[in-house]
N, CA and C atoms as an extended XYZ file, in Angstrom:
504
Properties=species:S:1:pos:R:3:atomname:S:1:resname:S:1:resid:I:1 pbc="F F F"
N       -49.346       15.470      -11.960 N   THR     1
C       -48.527       15.936      -10.724 CA  THR     1
C       -47.517       14.683      -10.808 C   THR     1
N       -46.082       15.268      -11.289 N   LEU     2
C       -45.130       14.386      -11.069 CA  LEU     2
C       -44.903       13.917       -9.594 C   LEU     2
N       -44.714       12.531       -9.143 N   ILE     3
C       -44.718       12.118       -8.070 CA  ILE     3
C       -43.712       11.586       -7.916 C   ILE     3
N       -42.764       11.150       -8.792 N   ASP     4
C       -41.230       10.330       -8.769 CA  ASP     4
C       -41.077       10.456      -10.492 C   ASP     4
N       -39.515       10.293      -10.898 N   ALA     5
C       -39.003        9.955      -11.816 CA  ALA     5
C       -39.805        9.102      -12.843 C   ALA     5
N       -40.598        8.666      -12.480 N   CYS     6
C       -41.072        7.538      -13.390 CA  CYS     6
C       -42.773        7.355      -13.600 C   CYS     6
N       -43.127        8.304      -12.170 N   PHE     7
C       -44.745        8.213      -12.136 CA  PHE     7
C       -45.745        9.656      -11.962 C   PHE     7
N       -46.865        9.360      -12.554 N   VAL     8
C       -47.401       10.822      -12.414 CA  VAL     8
C       -48.409       10.606      -11.825 C   VAL     8
N       -49.292       11.821      -11.248 N   LEU     9
C       -50.793       11.439      -10.283 CA  LEU     9
C       -51.376       12.378      -10.662 C   LEU     9
N       -52.819       11.932      -11.103 N   ALA    10
C       -54.116       12.653      -11.520 CA  ALA    10
C       -55.270       12.332      -11.179 C   ALA    10
N       -56.304       13.014      -11.205 N   ALA    11
C       -57.948       12.653      -10.923 CA  ALA    11
C       -57.841       11.456      -11.721 C   ALA    11
N       -58.920       10.702      -11.583 N   ALA    12
C       -59.289        9.377      -12.226 CA  ALA    12
C       -60.562        9.765      -12.898 C   ALA    12
N       -61.031       10.849      -13.198 N   HIS    13
C       -62.081       11.070      -13.751 CA  HIS    13
C       -61.325       12.071      -15.017 C   HIS    13
N       -60.409       12.265      -14.760 N   CYS    14
C       -59.933       13.276      -16.080 CA  CYS    14
C       -59.321       11.796      -16.983 C   CYS    14
N       -58.612       10.752      -16.680 N   ILE    15
C       -58.401        9.862      -17.469 CA  ILE    15
C       -59.318        8.445      -17.662 C   ILE    15
N       -60.139        8.381      -16.743 N   ALA    16
C       -60.889        6.958      -16.635 CA  ALA    16
C       -61.921        6.380      -17.964 C   ALA    16
N       -62.178        7.600      -18.924 N   ASN    17
C       -62.889        7.301      -20.080 CA  ASN    17
C       -61.643        7.046      -20.821 C   ASN    17
N       -60.862        7.074      -20.466 N   LEU    18
C       -59.565        7.226      -21.958 CA  LEU    18
C       -59.367        5.861      -22.384 C   LEU    18
N       -59.608        5.070      -21.430 N   GLU    19
C       -59.002        3.886      -21.589 CA  GLU    19
C       -58.511        2.839      -22.938 C   GLU    19
N       -57.340        2.633      -23.060 N   GLY    20
C       -56.877        1.910      -24.582 CA  GLY    20
C       -56.542        3.456      -25.450 C   GLY    20
N       -56.549        4.673      -24.828 N   SER    21
C       -56.033        6.153      -25.932 CA  SER    21
C       -54.829        6.163      -25.682 C   SER    21
N       -54.251        6.720      -26.180 N   PRO    22
C       -52.550        6.911      -26.151 CA  PRO    22
C       -53.217        8.201      -25.426 C   PRO    22
N       -52.109        8.089      -23.790 N   LEU    23
C       -52.252        9.316      -23.877 CA  LEU    23
C       -50.522        9.765      -23.231 C   LEU    23
N       -50.672       11.450      -22.574 N   TYR    24
C       -49.007       11.673      -22.604 CA  TYR    24
C       -48.825       12.521      -21.626 C   TYR    24
N       -47.899       12.769      -20.778 N   ALA    25
C       -47.650       13.692      -19.463 CA  ALA    25
C       -47.122       14.737      -20.192 C   ALA    25
N       -47.691       15.819      -19.972 N   VAL    26
C       -46.081       17.219      -20.234 CA  VAL    26
C       -45.683       17.393      -18.780 C   VAL    26
N       -44.555       17.739      -19.111 N   ILE    27
C       -43.461       17.657      -17.709 CA  ILE    27
C       -42.739       19.051      -17.904 C   ILE    27
N       -42.758       19.675      -17.303 N   GLY    28
C       -41.847       20.989      -16.813 CA  GLY    28
C       -42.251       22.275      -18.027 C   GLY    28
N       -43.973       22.279      -17.849 N   ARG    29
C       -44.148       23.234      -19.366 CA  ARG    29
C       -45.400       24.009      -18.494 C   ARG    29
N       -45.045       25.474      -18.223 N   ARG    30
C       -46.308       26.315      -17.457 CA  ARG    30
C       -47.301       26.537      -18.189 C   ARG    30
N       -46.911       26.872      -19.520 N   ASN    31
C       -47.683       27.303      -20.750 CA  ASN    31
C       -48.005       26.037      -21.821 C   ASN    31
N       -49.235       25.437      -21.616 N   LEU    32
C       -49.893       24.276      -22.431 CA  LEU    32
C       -48.968       24.471      -23.958 C   LEU    32
N       -49.262       25.781      -24.580 N   ARG    33
C       -49.081       26.224      -26.054 CA  ARG    33
C       -47.702       26.195      -26.274 C   ARG    33
N       -46.528       26.473      -25.101 N   ASP    34
C       -45.406       26.833      -25.784 CA  ASP    34
C       -44.072       25.547      -25.922 C   ASP    34
N       -44.241       25.280      -26.682 N   ALA    35
C       -43.279       23.678      -27.154 CA  ALA    35
C       -42.110       23.865      -26.881 C   ALA    35
N       -41.692       25.306      -26.494 N   SER    36
C       -40.680       25.190      -26.171 CA  SER    36
C       -39.739       24.932      -24.673 C   SER    36
N       -40.694       24.435      -24.062 N   GLN    37
C       -40.974       24.605      -22.583 CA  GLN    37
C       -40.795       22.817      -22.332 C   GLN    37
N       -40.103       22.498      -21.636 N   GLY    38
C       -40.351       20.899      -20.845 CA  GLY    38
C       -40.469       19.677      -21.973 C   GLY    38
N       -41.070       18.711      -21.640 N   GLU    39
C       -41.495       17.651      -22.759 CA  GLU    39
C       -42.828       16.854      -22.924 C   GLU    39
N       -43.169       15.981      -23.806 N   ILE    40
C       -44.275       15.070      -23.804 CA  ILE    40
C       -43.862       14.291      -23.580 C   ILE    40
N       -44.110       13.152      -22.392 N   ILE    41
C       -43.670       12.026      -22.402 CA  ILE    41
C       -44.869       11.133      -22.831 C   ILE    41
N       -45.323        9.871      -23.641 N   PRO    42
C       -45.986        9.055      -23.198 CA  PRO    42
C       -46.106        7.976      -22.055 C   PRO    42
N       -47.615        7.948      -21.776 N   ILE    43
C       -47.709        7.020      -20.629 CA  ILE    43
C       -48.066        6.029      -20.989 C   ILE    43
N       -47.221        4.790      -20.429 N   GLU    44
C       -47.063        3.446      -21.122 CA  GLU    44
C       -48.544        2.831      -20.049 C   GLU    44
N       -48.520        3.339      -18.931 N   ARG    45
C       -49.751        2.299      -18.375 CA  ARG    45
C       -50.445        3.061      -17.321 C   ARG    45
N       -51.898        3.259      -16.573 N   SER    46
C       -52.604        3.995      -15.795 CA  SER    46
C       -53.094        3.004      -15.073 C   SER    46
N       -52.889        3.539      -13.589 N   PHE    47
C       -53.461        2.458      -12.864 CA  PHE    47
C       -54.769        3.445      -12.023 C   PHE    47
N       -55.901        3.309      -12.237 N   VAL    48
C       -57.275        4.019      -11.841 CA  VAL    48
C       -57.479        3.216       -9.977 C   VAL    48
N       -58.108        4.178       -9.430 N   HIS    49
C       -58.046        3.244       -7.826 CA  HIS    49
C       -59.279        3.116       -8.267 C   HIS    49
N       -59.278        1.551       -7.605 N   PRO    50
C       -60.586        0.971       -7.503 CA  PRO    50
C       -61.852        0.629       -7.061 C   PRO    50
N       -61.741        1.885       -6.579 N   SER    51
C       -62.969        2.497       -5.750 CA  SER    51
C       -63.266        3.505       -6.627 C   SER    51
N       -62.635        3.966       -7.088 N   TYR    52
C       -63.231        4.958       -8.303 CA  TYR    52
C       -64.640        4.880       -8.421 C   TYR    52
N       -65.458        5.844       -8.377 N   ASP    53
C       -66.816        5.447       -9.410 CA  ASP    53
C       -67.318        6.728      -10.162 C   ASP    53
N       -67.353        6.334      -11.114 N   PRO    54
C       -67.286        7.543      -12.541 CA  PRO    54
C       -69.036        8.235      -12.133 C   PRO    54
N       -69.745        7.544      -11.252 N   ASP    55
C       -70.913        7.992      -11.498 CA  ASP    55
C       -71.371        8.964       -9.992 C   ASP    55
N       -70.432        9.074       -9.333 N   SER    56
C       -70.486       10.114       -7.920 CA  SER    56
C       -69.476       10.940       -8.117 C   SER    56
N       -69.928       12.174       -7.989 N   VAL    57
C       -68.990       13.469       -7.949 CA  VAL    57
C       -67.874       13.435       -7.086 C   VAL    57
N       -67.954       12.857       -5.897 N   LEU    58
C       -67.140       13.008       -5.268 CA  LEU    58
C       -66.530       11.879       -4.501 C   LEU    58
N       -66.088       10.713       -5.525 N   SER    59
C       -66.015        9.410       -5.397 CA  SER    59
C       -64.632        9.378       -4.402 C   SER    59
N       -64.344        8.865       -3.150 N   ILE    60
C       -63.398        8.237       -2.416 CA  ILE    60
C       -61.948        7.973       -3.453 C   ILE    60
N       -62.291        6.892       -4.371 N   GLY    61
C       -61.117        6.828       -5.264 CA  GLY    61
C       -60.977        7.672       -6.728 C   GLY    61
N       -60.798        8.705       -6.724 N   ASP    62
C       -61.003       10.026       -7.587 CA  ASP    62
C       -59.448       10.195       -7.710 C   ASP    62
N       -58.817        8.923       -8.093 N   ILE    63
C       -57.147        9.189       -8.009 CA  ILE    63
C       -56.965        8.278       -9.176 C   ILE    63
N       -55.544        8.273       -9.844 N   ALA    64
C       -55.155        7.680      -10.599 CA  ALA    64
C       -53.700        7.617      -10.663 C   ALA    64
N       -52.636        7.042      -10.897 N   VAL    65
C       -51.273        6.875      -10.822 CA  VAL    65
C       -50.918        6.372      -12.479 C   VAL    65
N       -49.997        7.158      -13.148 N   SER    66
C       -49.632        6.524      -14.181 CA  SER    66
C       -48.419        6.382      -14.504 C   SER    66
N       -47.860        5.283      -15.112 N   ARG    67
C       -46.370        5.289      -15.113 CA  ARG    67
C       -45.277        5.668      -16.593 C   ARG    67
N       -45.112        6.428      -16.648 N   LEU    68
C       -44.241        6.785      -18.046 CA  LEU    68
C       -43.477        6.233      -18.299 C   LEU    68
N       -43.118        6.349      -20.170 N   ALA    69
C       -42.689        5.092      -20.560 CA  ALA    69
C       -41.169        5.601      -20.854 C   ALA    69
N       -40.765        6.354      -19.791 N   TYR    70
C       -38.718        6.661      -19.468 CA  TYR    70
C       -39.377        7.515      -18.638 C   TYR    70
N       -38.296        7.572      -17.275 N   PRO    71
C       -37.944        8.295      -16.559 CA  PRO    71
C       -37.710        9.570      -16.618 C   PRO    71
N       -38.844       10.794      -16.021 N   VAL    72
C       -38.127       12.252      -16.553 CA  VAL    72
C       -36.942       12.719      -15.991 C   VAL    72
N       -36.128       13.297      -16.266 N   GLU    73
C       -34.662       14.002      -15.665 CA  GLU    73
C       -34.940       14.672      -14.807 C   GLU    73
N       -34.872       14.513      -13.556 N   VAL    74
C       -35.311       15.311      -12.346 CA  VAL    74
C       -34.254       16.552      -11.859 C   VAL    74
N       -34.271       17.329      -12.434 N   GLU    75
C       -33.899       18.480      -11.667 CA  GLU    75
C       -34.212       19.992      -12.144 C   GLU    75
N       -33.474       21.394      -11.532 N   GLY    76
C       -34.028       22.641      -11.416 CA  GLY    76
C       -35.670       22.714      -11.254 C   GLY    76
N       -36.216       23.150      -11.601 N   GLN    77
C       -37.807       23.136      -11.767 CA  GLN    77
C       -38.950       22.064      -11.784 C   GLN    77
N       -38.084       21.085      -12.644 N   VAL    78
C       -38.765       19.562      -12.571 CA  VAL    78
C       -38.413       18.568      -11.505 C   VAL    78
N       -39.348       18.835      -10.515 N   ARG    79
C       -39.070       17.962       -9.282 CA  ARG    79
C       -40.534       17.334       -8.747 C   ARG    79
N       -40.368       16.144       -7.933 N   PRO    80
C       -41.618       15.766       -7.711 CA  PRO    80
C       -42.235       16.659       -6.903 C   PRO    80
N       -43.193       16.673       -6.653 N   VAL    81
C       -44.471       17.116       -5.312 CA  VAL    81
C       -44.120       16.280       -3.869 C   VAL    81
N       -44.258       16.976       -3.057 N   ASN    82
C       -44.288       15.503       -1.536 CA  ASN    82
C       -46.067       16.137       -1.590 C   ASN    82
N       -46.439       14.674       -0.814 N   LEU    83
C       -47.941       14.701       -1.365 CA  LEU    83
C       -48.037       14.286        0.171 C   LEU    83
N       -49.239       14.460        0.491 N   ILE    84
C       -49.834       14.545        1.944 CA  ILE    84
C       -50.399       13.156        2.004 C   ILE    84
N       -49.751       12.455        3.762 N   THR    85
C       -49.828       11.074        3.889 CA  THR    85
C       -51.199       10.919        4.278 C   THR    85
N       -51.784        9.952        4.167 N   PRO    86
C       -53.282        9.603        4.850 CA  PRO    86
C       -52.948        9.803        5.945 C   PRO    86
N       -52.124        9.670        7.042 N   LEU    87
C       -52.289        9.867        8.328 CA  LEU    87
C       -52.663       11.293        8.516 C   LEU    87
N       -51.476       12.027        7.993 N   LEU    88
C       -51.329       13.850        8.007 CA  LEU    88
C       -52.752       14.348        7.544 C   LEU    88
N       -53.427       13.967        6.776 N   ALA    89
C       -55.018       14.394        5.863 CA  ALA    89
C       -55.587       13.852        7.121 C   ALA    89
N       -55.583       13.053        7.947 N   LEU    90
C       -56.676       13.208        9.246 CA  LEU    90
C       -56.274       14.227       10.363 C   LEU    90
N       -54.901       14.806       10.341 N   THR    91
C       -54.992       15.756       11.525 CA  THR    91
C       -54.795       17.001       10.822 C   THR    91
N       -55.376       17.293        9.296 N   VAL    92
C       -55.573       18.802        8.926 CA  VAL    92
C       -56.426       19.498        9.765 C   VAL    92
N       -56.018       21.244       10.270 N   ASN    93
C       -56.569       21.815       10.890 CA  ASN    93
C       -57.429       22.876        9.897 C   ASN    93
N       -58.822       23.441       10.562 N   ASN    94
C       -59.268       24.092        9.806 CA  ASN    94
C       -58.302       25.503        9.889 C   ASN    94
N       -58.468       26.509        8.466 N   ALA    95
C       -58.067       27.497        8.099 CA  ALA    95
C       -56.320       27.546        8.175 C   ALA    95
N       -55.787       26.148        8.084 N   LYS    96
C       -54.109       26.252        7.372 CA  LYS    96
C       -54.327       26.673        5.849 C   LYS    96
N       -53.491       26.919        5.348 N   MET    97
C       -53.215       27.008        4.282 CA  MET    97
C       -52.686       25.961        3.333 C   MET    97
N       -53.578       25.786        1.902 N   ALA    98
C       -52.831       24.903        1.156 CA  ALA    98
C       -52.767       25.572       -0.429 C   ALA    98
N       -51.777       25.114       -1.094 N   THR    99
C       -51.585       25.648       -2.201 CA  THR    99
C       -52.341       24.511       -3.581 C   THR    99
N       -53.129       24.816       -4.342 N   ILE   100
C       -53.299       23.896       -5.171 CA  ILE   100
C       -52.914       24.705       -6.666 C   ILE   100
N       -52.940       23.232       -7.399 N   PHE   101
C       -52.557       23.885       -8.969 CA  PHE   101
C       -53.083       23.217       -9.708 C   PHE   101
N       -52.824       23.514      -10.917 N   GLY   102
C       -53.409       22.507      -12.286 CA  GLY   102
C       -53.637       23.484      -13.754 C   GLY   102
N       -54.043       22.926      -14.879 N   TYR   103
C       -54.436       23.578      -16.011 CA  TYR   103
C       -56.156       23.580      -16.174 C   TYR   103
N       -56.405       22.841      -15.212 N   GLY   104
C       -58.245       23.079      -15.662 CA  GLY   104
C       -58.579       24.411      -15.159 C   GLY   104
N       -60.402       23.764      -15.565 N   ARG   105
C       -61.330       24.872      -15.353 CA  ARG   105
C       -60.961       26.256      -14.281 C   ARG   105
N       -61.148       27.038      -14.538 N   GLN   106
C       -61.029       28.248      -13.087 CA  GLN   106
C       -62.616       28.566      -12.678 C   GLN   106
N       -63.508       27.733      -13.439 N   GLN   107
C       -64.702       27.736      -12.929 CA  GLN   107
C       -65.333       26.330      -12.649 C   GLN   107
N       -66.636       26.161      -12.405 N   ALA   108
C       -67.431       24.856      -12.187 CA  ALA   108
C       -67.238       24.156      -13.340 C   ALA   108
N       -67.092       22.690      -13.546 N   GLY   109
C       -66.713       21.946      -14.606 CA  GLY   109
C       -65.646       20.630      -14.778 C   GLY   109
N       -65.866       20.230      -15.576 N   VAL   110
C       -64.587       18.991      -15.982 CA  VAL   110
C       -63.771       19.450      -16.725 C   VAL   110
N       -62.193       19.015      -16.613 N   SER   111
C       -61.368       19.573      -17.438 CA  SER   111
C       -61.086       18.446      -18.405 C   SER   111
N       -60.730       18.472      -19.594 N   ALA   112
C       -60.803       17.821      -20.287 CA  ALA   112
C       -59.077       17.322      -20.357 C   ALA   112
N       -58.951       15.935      -20.974 N   PRO   113
C       -57.823       15.378      -20.609 CA  PRO   113
C       -56.180       16.111      -22.036 C   PRO   113
N       -55.529       15.092      -21.797 N   LEU   114
C       -54.605       15.054      -22.645 CA  LEU   114
C       -55.068       13.868      -23.575 C   LEU   114
N       -54.672       14.502      -25.003 N   THR   115
C       -53.961       13.315      -25.938 CA  THR   115
C       -53.584       13.148      -26.798 C   THR   115
N       -53.349       12.520      -27.899 N   ASP   116
C       -51.729       12.279      -28.629 CA  ASP   116
C       -51.818       13.478      -29.644 C   ASP   116
N       -52.794       14.019      -30.183 N   ASP   117
C       -52.864       14.632      -31.012 CA  ASP   117
C       -52.658       16.407      -30.318 C   ASP   117
N       -53.499       16.687      -29.346 N   THR   118
C       -53.007       17.968      -29.013 CA  THR   118
C       -53.362       18.150      -27.599 C   THR   118
N       -52.921       18.988      -27.300 N   ILE   119
C       -53.009       19.587      -25.668 CA  ILE   119
C       -54.317       20.189      -25.393 C   ILE   119
N       -55.530       19.604      -24.769 N   GLN   120
C       -56.823       20.002      -24.564 CA  GLN   120
C       -56.638       20.604      -23.091 C   GLN   120
N       -56.664       21.593      -22.817 N   ALA   121
C       -57.010       22.129      -21.776 CA  ALA   121
C       -58.789       23.528      -21.810 C   ALA   121
N       -59.692       22.763      -20.807 N   SER   122
C       -60.833       23.229      -20.850 CA  SER   122
C       -60.857       24.023      -20.296 C   SER   122
N       -59.438       24.630      -19.876 N   GLY   123
C       -59.641       25.852      -18.323 CA  GLY   123
C       -58.587       26.620      -18.737 C   GLY   123
N       -57.657       27.050      -18.235 N   SER   124
C       -56.600       27.966      -19.049 CA  SER   124
C       -55.112       26.348      -19.377 C   SER   124
N       -54.518       27.566      -20.323 N   ASN   125
C       -53.439       26.876      -20.940 CA  ASN   125
C       -52.108       27.257      -20.220 C   ASN   125
N       -52.404       28.017      -19.097 N   ARG   126
C       -51.031       28.361      -18.283 CA  ARG   126
C       -51.348       27.799      -16.622 C   ARG   126
N       -50.422       27.178      -16.469 N   LEU   127
C       -50.540       26.364      -15.204 CA  LEU   127
C       -51.357       27.763      -13.974 C   LEU   127
N       -51.851       27.504      -13.338 N   ALA   128
C       -52.762       28.325      -12.499 CA  ALA   128
C       -52.156       27.854      -10.634 C   ALA   128
N       -52.180       28.871       -9.762 N   ARG   129
C       -51.993       28.153       -8.774 CA  ARG   129
C       -52.621       29.472       -7.659 C   ARG   129
N       -53.072       28.269       -6.722 N   VAL   130
C       -53.635       29.645       -5.481 CA  VAL   130
C       -53.683       29.029       -4.216 C   VAL   130
N       -53.387       29.821       -3.045 N   ASP   131
C       -53.774       29.141       -1.477 CA  ASP   131
C       -54.943       29.628       -1.526 C   ASP   131
N       -55.373       28.372       -0.703 N   VAL   132
C       -56.609       28.266       -0.069 CA  VAL   132
C       -56.646       27.574        0.809 C   VAL   132
N       -57.414       27.876        1.800 N   PRO   133
C       -57.402       27.809        3.608 CA  PRO   133
C       -58.043       26.210        3.733 C   PRO   133
N       -57.818       25.239        4.181 N   LEU   134
C       -57.980       24.032        4.261 CA  LEU   134
C       -59.041       24.211        5.585 C   LEU   134
N       -60.213       23.316        5.080 N   VAL   135
C       -61.566       23.285        5.810 CA  VAL   135
C       -62.276       22.130        6.641 C   VAL   135
N       -61.975       22.137        7.819 N   ASP   136
C       -62.669       21.227        8.225 CA  ASP   136
C       -63.650       19.953        7.967 C   ASP   136
N       -63.427       18.651        7.708 N   ASN   137
C       -63.984       17.771        6.922 CA  ASN   137
C       -65.870       17.639        7.224 C   ASN   137
N       -65.649       18.115        8.575 N   ALA   138
C       -67.395       18.086        9.631 CA  ALA   138
C       -68.057       19.549        8.898 C   ALA   138
N       -67.145       20.465        8.662 N   VAL   139
C       -68.004       21.640        8.231 CA  VAL   139
C       -67.914       21.441        6.771 C   VAL   139
N       -67.446       20.952        6.057 N   CYS   140
C       -67.885       20.610        4.567 CA  CYS   140
C       -68.845       19.783        4.371 C   CYS   140
N       -68.790       18.699        5.200 N   ASN   141
C       -69.877       18.143        5.133 CA  ASN   141
C       -71.076       18.350        4.975 C   ASN   141
N       -71.103       19.603        6.359 N   ALA   142
C       -72.416       20.377        6.548 CA  ALA   142
C       -72.806       20.955        5.467 C   ALA   142
N       -71.959       21.832        4.829 N   ASP   143
C       -71.775       22.696        3.874 CA  ASP   143
C       -72.855       22.164        2.772 C   ASP   143
N       -71.827       20.897        2.470 N   TYR   144
C       -72.286       20.254        1.182 CA  TYR   144
C       -73.488       19.605        1.195 C   TYR   144
N       -74.262       18.989        2.295 N   GLU   145
C       -75.452       18.600        2.680 CA  GLU   145
C       -76.305       19.510        2.451 C   GLU   145
N       -75.902       20.874        3.287 N   LEU   146
C       -77.236       22.234        2.887 CA  LEU   146
C       -77.460       22.042        1.270 C   LEU   146
N       -76.425       22.036        0.620 N   LEU   147
C       -76.530       22.320       -0.516 CA  LEU   147
C       -77.345       21.512       -1.424 C   LEU   147
N       -76.982       19.793       -1.029 N   THR   148
C       -77.179       18.703       -2.485 CA  THR   148
C       -77.779       17.751       -1.549 C   THR   148
N       -77.604       17.470       -0.292 N   ASN   149
C       -78.021       16.262        0.771 CA  ASN   149
C       -77.579       15.025        0.013 C   ASN   149
N       -76.217       15.411       -0.967 N   GLN   150
C       -75.598       13.624       -1.162 CA  GLN   150
C       -74.482       13.997       -1.399 C   GLN   150
N       -73.662       14.616       -0.901 N   PHE   151
C       -72.114       14.346       -0.962 CA  PHE   151
C       -71.557       14.271        0.589 C   PHE   151
N       -70.491       13.507        0.627 N   ASP   152
C       -69.616       13.213        1.881 CA  ASP   152
C       -68.304       13.302        1.600 C   ASP   152
N       -67.857       13.958        2.524 N   ILE   153
C       -66.220       14.111        2.489 CA  ILE   153
C       -65.677       13.269        3.241 C   ILE   153
N       -65.044       12.006        2.851 N   PHE   154
C       -64.443       11.315        3.564 CA  PHE   154
C       -63.492       11.360        4.189 C   PHE   154
N       -62.499       10.987        4.898 N   PRO   155
C       -61.572       11.118        5.900 CA  PRO   155
C       -60.763       11.240        5.736 C   PRO   155
N       -60.201       10.624        4.801 N   GLU   156
C       -59.204       10.419        3.472 CA  GLU   156
C       -58.942       11.684        2.575 C   GLU   156
N       -60.084       12.508        2.657 N   GLN   157
C       -60.332       13.422        1.686 CA  GLN   157
C       -59.952       14.873        2.403 C   GLN   157
N       -59.193       15.650        1.730 N   ILE   158
C       -59.011       16.925        2.249 CA  ILE   158
C       -60.260       17.627        1.801 C   ILE   158
N       -60.636       18.792        2.380 N   CYS   159
C       -61.380       20.128        1.598 CA  CYS   159
C       -60.799       21.271        2.059 C   CYS   159
N       -60.836       22.062        0.963 N   ALA   160
C       -60.020       23.460        0.802 CA  ALA   160
C       -60.788       24.446       -0.059 C   ALA   160
N       -61.106       25.729        0.413 N   GLY   161
C       -61.940       26.893        0.071 CA  GLY   161
C       -62.447       27.738        0.537 C   GLY   161
N       -62.399       28.727        0.136 N   TYR   162
C       -63.115       29.977        0.956 CA  TYR   162
C       -64.760       29.443        1.006 C   TYR   162
N       -65.358       29.984        2.171 N   GLU   163
C       -66.507       30.186        2.330 CA  GLU   163
C       -67.380       30.817        1.645 C   GLU   163
N       -66.867       31.865        0.965 N   GLU   164
C       -67.518       32.894       -0.197 CA  GLU   164
C       -67.413       32.105       -0.925 C   GLU   164
N       -66.920       31.300       -1.566 N   GLY   165
C       -66.627       30.308       -2.753 CA  GLY   165
C       -65.425       30.956       -3.656 C   GLY   165
N       -65.703       30.762       -5.041 N   GLY   166
C       -64.560       31.506       -5.758 CA  GLY   166
C       -63.094       30.963       -6.016 C   GLY   166
N       -63.104       30.380       -5.266 N   ARG   167
C       -61.337       29.651       -5.155 CA  ARG   167
C       -61.345       27.968       -4.211 C   ARG   167
N       -61.227       26.943       -4.742 N   SER   168
C       -61.493       26.011       -3.963 CA  SER   168
C       -60.642       24.766       -4.807 C   SER   168
């Protein structure tokens, strides 16, 4: 996700195990296999959150920021997203809607990262988008505890999805 002309944001679990491997950001492409759209920019350096724990499913630090080798020309449909602030995250109300998007799996599992040779998507090659209701963290913690007795949604995190499942 483009957050600035020079930086992209990703989940740490998507790139943490690829340290030393060349990484690329795909910018302005709704279909990963359509080379006529957007561009592929080398990533100069990635910064994984110091609290990221690869052995924890819901690690509080599951976030990484990567610096692009050169700035993206921000115009038209290529523009940075607005990120939620930590203070605003603490005030999220149950049932308000949020939009989530990405190329990853559209079922439970872990997505494959981008590599230098190929664009790999273990889910969709098309950018997917879905609107989901935000869920109070206390409700999420109670639901996850019933299922696994090991997860904790932290105050800095946001829980979103439908109670019946299917989109989260």
